[in-house]
C-alpha positions in Angstrom: 146.8 105.5 84.8 146.7 108.2 82.5 149.2 110.8 83.6 148.2 114.6 84.3 149.8 116.6 81.4 148.9 113.8 78.7 145.3 114.7 79.6 146.0 118.3 79.5 148.0 117.6 76.1 145.0 116.1 75.0 142.6 119.1 75.5 145.1 121.4 73.6 145.2 119.2 70.8 141.1 119.0 70.8 139.4 121.7 68.1 136.6 122.4 66.5 138.0 120.6 63.3 136.1 122.0 59.8 137.3 119.8 57.4 138.7 116.3 57.7 141.2 114.2 56.0 138.6 111.9 53.5 141.0 109.5 52.8 142.1 108.9 56.5 139.8 106.4 58.5 139.3 106.0 62.3 140.4 102.4 63.0 137.2 100.1 64.5 138.8 99.8 67.7 139.1 103.6 67.8 136.0 103.8 67.1 134.0 101.3 69.1 136.2 103.2 72.4 134.6 106.5 71.3 131.3 105.1 71.3 131.7 103.5 74.7 132.5 106.4 76.4 129.4 107.9 75.2 127.6 105.1 76.2 128.8 104.5 79.6 128.9 108.1 80.3 126.9 109.7 83.7 123.3 110.7 83.1 120.3 112.5 85.5 119.0 109.7 87.8 121.2 107.0 85.1 118.4 107.1 82.6 120.6 107.2 79.6 118.1 109.5 77.5 120.0 109.1 74.2 120.7 107.1 71.6 123.7 107.3 69.1 123.3 106.7 65.2 126.7 106.5 63.4 125.9 107.4 59.7 128.4 106.5 57.4 126.3 106.2 54.2 127.4 108.6 51.7 123.7 109.6 50.4 122.2 110.3 53.9 125.0 112.6 54.8 124.5 114.3 51.1 120.8 114.9 52.3 121.6 115.7 56.0 124.1 118.4 54.8 121.1 120.2 52.8 119.9 121.0 56.5 122.8 121.4 58.5 124.8 124.5 57.3 127.2 124.0 60.3 128.6 120.9 58.7 129.2 122.1 55.2 132.6 121.4 55.6 132.4 117.8 57.9 129.9 115.8 56.5 131.5 114.3 53.4 134.7 114.6 54.4 134.3 113.0 58.1 135.2 109.2 58.9 132.6 109.0 61.2 129.4 110.7 61.3 127.5 110.6 64.7 123.7 111.7 65.5 123.0 111.9 69.1 119.1 111.8 69.8 117.5 112.9 73.1 114.8 111.2 74.6 111.3 113.1 74.9 108.6 113.7 77.7 106.9 110.8 76.5 109.4 108.1 77.5 110.9 110.1 80.0 108.0 111.3 82.1 108.1 108.9 85.6 105.0 107.1 85.0 106.5 105.9 81.0 107.2 102.8 79.9 111.0 103.7 79.4 111.3 104.6 83.0 110.2 101.3 84.1 112.1 99.6 81.6 115.3 101.5 83.2 114.6 100.9 86.8 114.0 97.2 86.6 115.5 95.3 83.5 118.6 97.9 83.6 119.3 98.8 86.7 117.4 95.5 88.3 116.0 97.5 91.2 113.8 95.6 93.6 110.0 96.6 92.8 110.0 98.7 96.5 112.6 100.5 95.9 111.9 101.4 92.3 108.9 103.3 93.3 110.1 104.9 95.6 112.9 106.2 93.3 109.8 106.9 90.6 108.4 108.9 93.7 111.6 110.8 94.2 111.7 111.1 90.2 108.3 112.3 90.3 109.0 115.0 93.0 112.1 116.1 90.8 109.8 116.4 87.8 106.8 118.1 88.5 108.3 120.4 91.3 112.1 120.5 91.7 112.8 121.4 88.0 109.4 121.7 86.8 110.0 119.6 83.8 106.0 118.6 83.2 105.2 122.3 82.7 106.0 122.2 78.9 107.3 119.8 76.5 110.2 121.4 75.7 111.8 121.5 79.1 112.1 117.9 79.6 113.5 117.8 76.2 116.1 120.2 76.9 116.5 118.8 80.3 117.7 115.5 78.5 119.6 117.5 76.0 121.7 118.6 78.9 122.5 114.9 79.3 123.2 114.0 76.1 126.1 116.6 76.4 127.4 114.8 78.7 128.2 111.8 76.5 128.9 114.3 73.5 131.8 115.6 76.0 132.9 112.3 76.8 133.2 111.0 73.5 135.4 113.9 72.2 137.4 113.9 74.9 138.3 110.2 74.5 138.6 111.0 71.1 141.0 113.4 71.4 143.1 110.8 73.7 143.0 109.0 70.5 144.5 111.8 68.9 141.2 112.0 66.8 139.8 115.1 65.8 136.3 115.8 66.0 133.5 118.8 65.5 130.2 119.4 67.3 127.7 120.3 65.0 124.7 122.5 66.4 123.8 124.3 63.3 121.1 122.7 61.8 117.9 123.9 60.8 115.7 121.9 63.7 112.4 121.3 62.2 114.0 120.6 58.5 116.0 118.2 60.4 113.2 116.3 62.2 111.7 116.2 58.6 114.5 114.2 57.3 115.4 112.0 60.3 111.3 110.9 60.3 111.5 110.6 56.8 115.3 108.6 56.5 115.7 107.2 59.4 112.8 105.9 60.8 112.6 108.3 63.6 109.2 108.2 66.3 109.4 112.1 66.6 107.2 111.5 69.7 109.6 109.7 71.3 113.2 111.6 70.2 114.8 114.4 68.8 118.0 115.5 67.4 120.6 116.9 70.6 123.2 117.5 68.5 125.5 116.0 65.8 129.2 115.2 65.9 132.1 114.3 63.6 135.1 112.9 63.9 138.0 112.3 61.9 142.2 113.6 61.0 142.6 117.4 60.4 144.2 118.0 57.2 146.0 121.4 58.3 146.8 122.3 61.9 145.1 124.3 64.5 145.4 127.8 65.2 146.6 128.4 69.0 143.6 127.6 71.6 141.9 130.6 73.0 141.1 130.5 76.4 139.8 132.8 79.2 142.5 132.7 82.3 142.1 130.1 85.3 141.5 133.8 87.1 138.8 134.8 85.3 136.6 131.5 85.0 137.7 129.9 88.6 136.5 131.0 92.2 137.4 128.9 95.0 135.6 129.3 98.3 138.1 127.0 101.4 
């Protein structure tokens, strides 16, 4: 098992890398590991409301650069660039075909138990979190799950000595239009949650700054 100090070392190594060494590429094995940590990430109810698009095509990256102000230094230098799509209400509602697929085909839950789970999920959506009050509420909830996968991918990359940078700096409407046109994204089912670039740094990072443990951690024994 990985040691405690090795984990902390990796987290100190990780930073928001704004430009990468364009000539240095991540190995296939290492990147498959990064993607697998995303795929294996936990999600609410285990419904995996994500999809990972690995964009290696230079022309597509150029088009993304036009609507992504937060990736001007990374889009054309990253070894690998990933767009994380998040599912929308049409596929995440309790009675949707996708939810049935997840329970029956992926989780292999017996019908009686699956329908009890669906009823519980219905209450969760309607009353507990009030996710069905707006389509945006469901999308934002799904985005939270995508960020779990994002964090795991970035952390596993750091453990492999690979740099990364999460990207939220984009014009959402323009990006969605581009995703529909160039990637064939069904905007009724998916939207962009976040993007992330991976590669190897050119310069050493500055000293990491964070609030103290005393400021952010409270114990109740």
